[in-house]
C-alpha positions, 0 to 999 in steps of 0.5 A, a space after each residue: 500500500 502506497 500512502 501520500 498526502 496532498 492539498 488537492 487531488 484531481 481525478 481525470 486528465 481531460 480539459 477540466 482535470 488539467 485546468 484544475 490541477 494547474 490552478 491548484 498547484 500554481 496557487 501554492 498547493 501541493 497537488 496530484 493529478 490521477 489520470 487513467 491514461 497519461 498518454 490521453 492527457 487533454 484528449 480531443 475525442 470529438 471535433 478538433 476545434 476550440 472556440 465558437 460562439 459562447 465557447 470562444 467567450 469561455 476560452 477567453 475567460 479562462 485566459 483572463 483568470 490565468 488558465 491554460 486552455 487559450 495558450 494550448 489553443 494558440 500553440 496548436 492552431 492550424 486555422 482561426 476565424 472570427 465568427 458572428 461578426 455580422 451579428 453584433 459585438 456581444 456575440 463575436 467570438 474566435 474559433 480555431 481548428 487545432 492540431 490535436 496532438 500539439 494541443 495535448 502536448 502543450 498541456 502535457 508539458 505544462 503539467 509535467 513541468 509544473 512545480 508542486 504538481 505530481 502526475 500519476 497514471 492510476 484509477 481512483 476507485 473510492 472517495 475517502 470520506 470522514 464524517 461529511 468531509 472528503 479526505 482523499 482517494 483510494 486507487 486501483 493499484 491499492 494506493 491511498 492518497 490523503 487530501 484536503 480537497 478532491 476534484 472529480 473531472 472524469 469526463 465520459 469515462 465513468 460507466 461508459 458504454 459505446 453503441 455501434 448499431 446493435 453492438 455495445 461494449 464498455 468504453 470511454 471515448 474513442 475506445 479508451 478504457 472506462 472507469 466504473 469502480 468509482 461510480 459504483 461507489 459514489 451512490 454508497 455515499 448518498 450521491 445521486 447519479 444519472 446517465 447521459 449520452 453523446 455521439 461522435 462521427 466517423 473519421 475518414 481518410 483524407 486521401 480518399 475524399 474528393 474535396 473539389 466538390 466542397 467549399 474550401 475555407 482557410 484561416 483569416 489573414 489577420 494576426 489573431 490569438 485566444 490568449 490575452 497575453 499571446 503573440 498574435 499570428 497569421 496562420 498561412 499554413 495551407 490548412 483548410 476546412 471544407 463545407 459540404 452537405 448531406 444528400 437525398 441519398 443520405 436520408 434515404 439510407 437513414 430512412 431504410 435503416 432507422 430501425 437498426 439504430 440503438 436510439 430508436 430500437 429502445 436500447 438507449 434511453 438517455 438524452 443526447 446533446 440537443 444542439 449537436 444531434 446525430 444524423 438519425 436524430 435530425 432525420 426524425 426531428 426534421 423529416 421535411 429536410 432532405 439535406 443538412 450542412 456538414 464540414 470536413 475538418 482534417 485533424 492536421 495540415 496537408 503535411 501533418 502526421 495524420 490524414 484523419 478527417 472529422 465530419 462535423 454535424 454527422 455523428 451517428 450510432 448506426 451500424 458500421 455497414 450503414 455508416 459506410 453507405 452514409 459516408 459514400 452518399 456524401 459529395 466527393 466521398 464515393 470512394 471514402 474509407 472510414 478510419 474510425 466508426 462513429 458511435 453513441 456513448 452513454 456515461 454516468 454523471 452527477 446531477 449538478 443541483 448537488 453542487 454549490 456555486 463554487 462547484 463544491 458538493 453540498 453534502 460532502 465538504 471538500 469534494 468538487 466536480 467539474 466538466 462532463 461529470 456535471 452534465 455539460 458538453 464541450 472542451 471549453 465548458 469543461 476547462 472553464 469549470 475545471 479552472 473554477 473548481 481548481 481555484 476553489 479546491 485550492 482556496 478551501 485547502 488554504 482555509 479561504 472563502 471560495 470564488 463565486 462568479 455572478 451571471 453579469 461577471 462571465 459566461 462561466 458564471 452563467 454556466 455554473 448558475 444554470 447548472 446549480 440552480 436549474 440542473 440538466 438532464 441532457 448535455 448542457 452546451 454554452 450558448 450566447 442566448 443563455 446570457 441575459 447580460 451578454 453585452 457586458 460579457 464580451 470577448 474584448 473585456 474579459 480581462 477587465 471582468 476577470 483578471 483581477 480575480 485571477 490576480 487575487 488568487 495568484 494565477 496572474 504573475 507580475 509581468 502579465 499584471 503590469 502588461 494588463 495595467 498598461 493596456 487599461 491605462 491606454 484604453 482609459 486615456 483614449 476614452 477620456 480623450 474621445 469624450 473631451 475632444 471635438 472635431 472641427 467642421 474643416 474642409 479636409 475633415 469633411 472631405 475625409 468623411 465623404 470618402 468614407 461615406 459618412 455625412 459631413 459635419 457643420 459644427 464642432 462635434 465630440 469625438 465620442 458622438 462621432 463614433 456613434 455615427 453609422 459608418 464611423 470607425 475608431 480607425 477613421 477617428 484616429 486619422 482625423 484626430 490622431 491620439 498620443 498613443 496608437 492602440 493595437 487592434 484589441 484596444 481599438 476594438 474595445 474603445 470603439 465598442 465602449 463608446 458606440 454602445 455606451 448608453 446600452 452598456 450603462 442600461 445593462 449595468 443598471 439591470 445587472 446591478 438590480 439582479 446583483 442586489 437580489 443575489 446579495 440577499 442570502 438564504 440561510 443554509 437549511 431554511 425551511 420552505 414549508 414555513 413560507 405561506 402561499 408558496 406554490 407546491 412546485 416552487 416549495 418542492 424545487 426550492 427544497 431540492 435545489 437549495 438556492 443560496 440567494 433570492 436571485 438564484 431562487 428566481 432562476 430556478 425553473 418553475 419558481 415565479 416572481 410572486 413566489 420570490 416576493 413571498 420568500 423575501 418577506 419570509 426571510 425578513 421575518 426570519 431575520 427579525 
């Protein structure tokens, strides 16, 4: 028996586990990362990309807090683009196609060179609990690791079962070994478990696809980076993705074989991802459509080490022989060869209403959960949760108060609040539409919102902090100049405005007011009234956005402040909702189950009405008196 003690033990080496372990050790804790297979650190078992709407916001927030995912994405980017640029500044986000092995190698190197962090290949089989406190783990090898806190980041490995048609077998993602023992043990401790499903697509051989029948998309010719402190680069790698579509033949094949799908034969009873349905799901849900968009996403560049292609929007659990027919019905795929079949995978998760907003379990103190074990879907959601859980596990080990983010502070705050106050019975995906304050939660201001927290907990060093302060000083000085300075109606000014297609001015006009005119950009203002310091692209975009939408932003801040006031009215732990007269039965039951920490969170519990919250507010005043 091997015995050793740590401040924080992290179970799982996926995106959540990597962030949790790095955060805890960087905050001064002695940490251990237990990984089922060290060679699969930061594995990308689904699509080879990072970012996109809402997900890209999360990656930027991980960077702002001092996490690693943005740097891993930048170190492995093959192509990168801005998305949603025509839909407004609030939802504009980066998405990058990554070299999956370079991405994993970055995380592996960061973990294995991090001070105070041990990485070990073993399977956690028991959570050690004394009283109501997690005190360590026991492993398959017979080792016992004592810990002040434990973070569970098991992904879809827990109780994993893969389905390919009528063939099913125990499996983690991409044929990896599942981890069952711990999830058989956790219910013994009184924890509720559930089952979910996710799906993936067949992987094809790039050399057997005629990509001339698809629309090629390359990287933007702009220097870009996810990491706030990262070096922006132009990715002229020759790498591209290829947009295509299914055909009527594809749908005829699905129709002829739908009875062979485990989803529709009744062998799978779990819910899959609503916003990333399988091709057979789409056939059933959209019977009037005979084509759906797909994207061929190569896993490496033309000169890379692999010729494997991920087919975005084409996940399936149909039998292998049907998958071959489906693939060969796609344009340019008549001779296509499958390297890895698609599959549906069921796995065990812990319903997240058992968690506090710190991601600590409500009943077992010192036990934190992050990632897909909480019922979420996606690398970005996992990494963001892992970072927050790692921060709070370290703070708990140090005897400090947890870091909790509000819905107006970050997409991560929305994600955690949704999970803990609303729960989920299907894989939760972060969407911009879930964020009611998204004008405040932009890509360009993530550092202003969250970096002070990262600095406070010890994840942002002096060099990076000073770089941020210089950036903020330049932006603030330019905003002040734009508010104070005016543009004179000179001939050369109006001539330049006319060239830009902007109406001329007849009187002195504040520069801030000019920026709110249609067609006026910050770079145009810069040529008309040059600043002392030239701003880089990120700074210029931030200044332009703050000025152009100043009124809307201020209005949104007032709305967020009112909700923050409600979030500040805390509900005592153990409060008896049966004593609140007039509450709807459904509201009483859900409040008793979810145990919201504040009036604001109570209002966000599904089924609880504003009238219920008013009654609760009065009852709390009486209780305090």
